[in-house]
C-alpha positions as a Markdown table, in Angstrom:
| # | Residue | x | y | z |
|---|---|---|---|---|
| 1 | Met | 4.7 | -13.4 | 27.1 |
| 2 | Leu | 3.2 | -12.8 | 23.7 |
| 3 | Ser | -0.6 | -12.5 | 23.5 |
| 4 | Asp | -2.6 | -14.7 | 21.4 |
| 5 | Glu | -3.0 | -12.0 | 18.9 |
| 6 | Asp | 0.6 | -11.4 | 18.4 |
| 7 | Asn | 1.1 | -15.3 | 17.8 |
| 8 | Gln | -1.6 | -15.5 | 15.3 |
| 9 | Phe | 0.0 | -12.4 | 13.6 |
| 10 | Leu | 3.7 | -14.3 | 13.7 |
| 11 | Glu | 2.0 | -17.5 | 12.1 |
| 12 | Tyr | 0.0 | -15.7 | 9.6 |
| 13 | Trp | 3.0 | -13.4 | 8.5 |
| 14 | Glu | 5.4 | -16.4 | 8.3 |
| 15 | Leu | 3.0 | -18.1 | 5.8 |
| 16 | Asn | 2.0 | -15.1 | 3.7 |
| 17 | Arg | 5.0 | -12.5 | 3.9 |
| 18 | Asp | 6.4 | -13.7 | 0.6 |
| 19 | Lys | 3.2 | -13.8 | -1.2 |
| 20 | Gln | 2.3 | -10.1 | -0.4 |
| 21 | Lys | 5.9 | -8.9 | -1.2 |
| 22 | Lys | 5.4 | -9.3 | -4.8 |
| 23 | Thr | 4.9 | -6.3 | -6.7 |
| 24 | Phe | 2.2 | -7.6 | -9.1 |
| 25 | Lys | 0.1 | -8.6 | -6.2 |
| 26 | Gln | 0.7 | -5.5 | -4.4 |
| 27 | Phe | -0.5 | -3.6 | -7.7 |
| 28 | Leu | -3.7 | -5.7 | -8.2 |
| 29 | Val | -4.6 | -5.5 | -4.4 |
| 30 | Gly | -3.9 | -1.6 | -4.5 |
| 31 | Ile | -5.7 | -0.7 | -7.6 |
| 32 | Pro | -8.9 | 0.5 | -5.4 |
| 33 | Ile | -6.7 | 2.8 | -3.6 |
| 34 | Gly | -5.2 | 4.3 | -6.6 |
| 35 | Leu | -8.8 | 4.7 | -8.0 |
| 36 | Leu | -9.8 | 6.7 | -4.7 |
| 37 | Phe | -7.0 | 9.3 | -5.9 |
| 38 | Ala | -7.7 | 9.3 | -9.7 |
| 39 | Ile | -11.5 | 9.3 | -9.8 |
| 40 | Pro | -11.9 | 12.7 | -8.1 |
| 41 | Ile | -9.3 | 14.2 | -10.4 |
| 42 | Cys | -11.1 | 13.0 | -13.4 |
| 43 | Ile | -14.3 | 14.3 | -12.0 |
| 44 | Ser | -12.9 | 17.8 | -10.9 |
| 45 | Phe | -11.5 | 17.9 | -14.5 |
| 46 | Phe | -14.6 | 17.0 | -16.4 |
| 47 | Ser | -17.0 | 18.8 | -14.0 |
| 48 | Gly | -16.1 | 22.2 | -15.3 |
| 49 | Trp | -15.4 | 23.4 | -11.9 |
| 50 | Asp | -12.0 | 24.7 | -12.9 |
| 51 | Lys | -12.4 | 27.0 | -15.8 |
| 52 | Gln | -8.7 | 27.0 | -16.7 |
| 53 | Ala | -8.9 | 23.3 | -17.1 |
| 54 | Ala | -12.1 | 23.5 | -19.2 |
| 55 | Met | -10.5 | 26.0 | -21.4 |
| 56 | Val | -7.6 | 23.7 | -22.0 |
| 57 | Ser | -9.7 | 20.5 | -22.7 |
| 58 | Asn | -11.5 | 22.6 | -25.4 |
| 59 | Thr | -8.4 | 23.6 | -27.5 |
| 60 | Pro | -7.5 | 21.5 | -30.4 |
| 61 | Ser | -3.9 | 20.7 | -28.9 |
| 62 | Phe | -5.4 | 18.9 | -25.9 |
| 63 | Asn | -4.5 | 15.0 | -25.9 |
| 64 | Pro | -6.9 | 12.8 | -24.0 |
| 65 | Gly | -4.4 | 10.1 | -24.2 |
| 66 | Val | -1.9 | 12.3 | -22.1 |
| 67 | Leu | -4.8 | 12.3 | -19.5 |
| 68 | Ile | -5.3 | 8.8 | -19.4 |
| 69 | Val | -1.7 | 8.0 | -19.2 |
| 70 | Ala | -1.4 | 10.2 | -16.3 |
| 71 | Met | -4.4 | 8.7 | -14.4 |
| 72 | Leu | -3.1 | 5.2 | -15.0 |
| 73 | Leu | 0.5 | 6.3 | -13.8 |
| 74 | Ile | -1.3 | 7.8 | -10.6 |
| 75 | Ile | -3.2 | 4.7 | -10.1 |
| 76 | Ala | -0.3 | 2.5 | -10.3 |
| 77 | Phe | 2.1 | 4.5 | -8.2 |
| 78 | Ile | -0.5 | 5.1 | -5.4 |
| 79 | Ala | -1.5 | 1.2 | -5.5 |
| 80 | Ile | 2.1 | 0.0 | -5.4 |
| 81 | Phe | 3.3 | 2.4 | -2.9 |
| 82 | Ser | 0.4 | 2.2 | -0.5 |
| 83 | Lys | 0.8 | -1.7 | -0.3 |
| 84 | Lys | 4.5 | -1.6 | -0.1 |
| 85 | His | 4.1 | 0.8 | 2.8 |
| 86 | Gln | 1.7 | -1.6 | 4.5 |
| 87 | Trp | 4.0 | -4.7 | 3.8 |
| 88 | Asp | 6.8 | -2.7 | 5.5 |
| 89 | Ile | 4.8 | -1.8 | 8.5 |
| 90 | Arg | 3.8 | -5.5 | 9.0 |
| 91 | Glu | 7.3 | -6.8 | 8.3 |
| 92 | Gln | 8.6 | -4.5 | 11.1 |
| 93 | His | 5.9 | -5.5 | 13.5 |
| 94 | Tyr | 7.0 | -9.1 | 12.9 |
| 95 | Arg | 10.6 | -8.5 | 13.3 |
| 96 | Glu | 9.5 | -6.6 | 16.5 |
| 97 | Leu | 7.6 | -9.5 | 17.8 |
| 98 | Leu | 10.4 | -11.9 | 16.9 |
| 99 | Ala | 13.0 | -9.9 | 18.7 |
| 100 | Arg | 10.6 | -9.8 | 21.8 |
| 101 | Gln | 10.0 | -13.5 | 21.6 |
| 102 | Ala | 13.8 | -14.2 | 21.5 |
| 103 | Arg | 14.3 | -11.9 | 24.7 |
| 104 | Glu | 11.6 | -13.6 | 26.6 |
| 105 | Lys | 13.0 | -17.0 | 25.7 |
| 106 | Lys | 16.5 | -15.7 | 26.6 |
| 107 | Ala | 15.2 | -14.4 | 30.0 |
| 108 | Glu | 13.5 | -17.8 | 30.6 |
| 109 | Asn | 16.7 | -19.6 | 29.9 |
| 110 | Leu | 18.5 | -17.3 | 32.6 |
| 111 | Glu | 16.1 | -18.1 | 35.3 |
| 112 | Lys | 16.1 | -21.7 | 34.8 |
| 113 | Lys | 19.8 | -21.7 | 35.4 |
């Protein structure tokens, strides 16, 4: 028998799996995770901790736009990747529960016969 928690997950995931699969929603929900990666990089860059980075940032050929675009790409990649990974894990758990539920029903039907 599936536990109450498993049944609740099955019901929840049947209703929400298509909503959570959309890339734009994954991006919006995953932005804080992406920021967790980008903010320390910016702090490290601008704090002067790395002398080489400080020297490069003070040259006239340094383009801050490149740094901003790189940070945005890091945020977007981490946000989407992490949420897609979570979706895949939940989907796999959902399919495993469905398979277990089908096996249990099949076993019950065999016992009745």
